[in-house]
N, C-alpha and C positions, 0 to 999 in steps of 0.2 A: 503493499498500500505504499508507503515512504517512497519507495522507489518509484510508481508509478507518480506521484504526487511532483518528485523532482522532475520528471521527464518534461509531465505535462508544462511545468513553469518554466523548465530551460528554453521549453517549444514556444511560449507565449514569449518570452522574452525576445527571443531570436528573432519572430515577427513583430512585434513591437518597434526592433533597432531598424531590421529592413525596411518598414514602412514609415518609419520616422525620417527615414533616410531619406524616402522619394520627397518631401515635403523640402521646401526653402526657406528660407528664417521670412517674417512678414516684413521686416526692415532691418537696414545695418546698425543706424542709432536712433535715438530718441530723445528730445530733452523737452521737462515741461514744469509742473508743479501738481503737487498732491495737499489734498485736505482731508482731515477726517481724524484719526488720533496721530496722524502726522502732517504738520502744515507746514509747506517750505517748497523746495526744488528737489525735483528729482530725474536721473539720467538711466537711459537704459542703452544697452549694447549686446550684441549676439557676439560671441566667442565663433562658435560654431553653428550647422543649422539649427540646433537642440539647446544648445548652453547660451545662456544672457547672463549677464550681470548688471545689476541693479545699486545705483548709489540715492541714499535720499538726505536729505539735510536738511533743516527747519526747526522749528518749535512743536513740540510733543507734547500729549495729555497722556501721564503713565500715573497708573495705582501703585504705591500707594503714594508718590509724589505729585505736587497738581502740575506745573509746569516745567519743562525741562527741556534742553537742548539738546539734540540729537545728531549722530551722525552714523546710516546706520548701511552698510553695503552687503548684499546677496548676490548667490550664486543660485541659478535655478535651474533647473532641466522643464524646457515648456513645448509642445506640440500642439499640430491641427488638431481641432474639432470637425469644423465643417466651415465655410467659404467667411473669411474674414475674423471666427471665432478660433480662441488659442485658450489652453489651460497649462497651469505652472507649479511646480511645488520646488521647494529648497532652502534652503538653510542661509543665515548669516549672523553678523558679530555689528554690535553696535559701539559707540561712544558717546558721551555727554554729561551734563552736570544742571545741577536744579538752578531754576532764575529765579524761583522765590524762597524765601526762608520757611514758609509755610509748611513744616513738615513733622508727621506727628511720630516718628519714631528717632528725631535729631535733634537738637533745641542747639548744635552748631550751625546749621543754617545751609549753606551751599554746601553739595555733594558731588562728587565726582562716580561715575558709575560705568560699570560695560554692562549687555546684554547680549545674548545667545537667545537664536530667534529661529522658528520653523515659520516659514511664508508659503502660501499656498491661494490660487486666486482663480483669475481668467481674465482675459484682455480681447477689445476687439479691434482690428485694423481697418479701417475706412477703404475701399478700393479706389475713389476717386478722389478722396483727397488727403493730405499726410500727416492724418492725426490719429493718435490708436488711445483708445479709454481703458483703463484697468483699475479692477479693485480686487484687492485680498484680505487678507487679516494674518496678524501675523504672532502669534503665543509663543514665548519664552521666559526666559529666567533673566533675572539683573542682579550682579553685584554692586553692592554701593560700596563706597571708602569715605569715610567720616573722622574724623579726631579719633583717630588708631583703629575703629571699629570695624569690621566687615559684616554685613550680613548679604544675604540669599533669598530673594522673596519672585514670587511670579511677576512679571510683565504681561499685563493683559493690553493687547491691541489688537481691539474689535474687527474696526475698518478701516481702511483706507482708501481711497480714490483717486487715480492719477489721470491726467490729459497730457498728452505728450507730442511735441512735433516732431514728425517724423523724417530721416531722410536716410 
């Protein structure tokens, strides 16, 4: 039984690779903005036909922090669903610090942090205009550093929507 499941998994993986190689990237580069749990600039580029990198920077709403600056880097596997639609999944890292001293865990105020996240979502690339729209979620963990104290807690980033000019 284990052998059969392994063989079926290998065949599906191989067929997926072959079918993904038949698709081309929807664009090479894109730049624009993001709103939601991250508000700021967004840049995305395809390294290969299915591997994309995305860098987002700006001001984020983060729990348990209130307002933070954030620079987030993600690597994603993206593939074709149907005309213009793509889905993606990946992982990334982020760095930042709090902008407000209003923090329930620390009296020291401003805090540096590193975050580790997963990313998943969908993207639509318009055929007639150079525009791509993306919606994603990014659950993860954050490690905060303040006054010699280190804490790890969940980083809840429910939804970010991006609009980018493609070229």
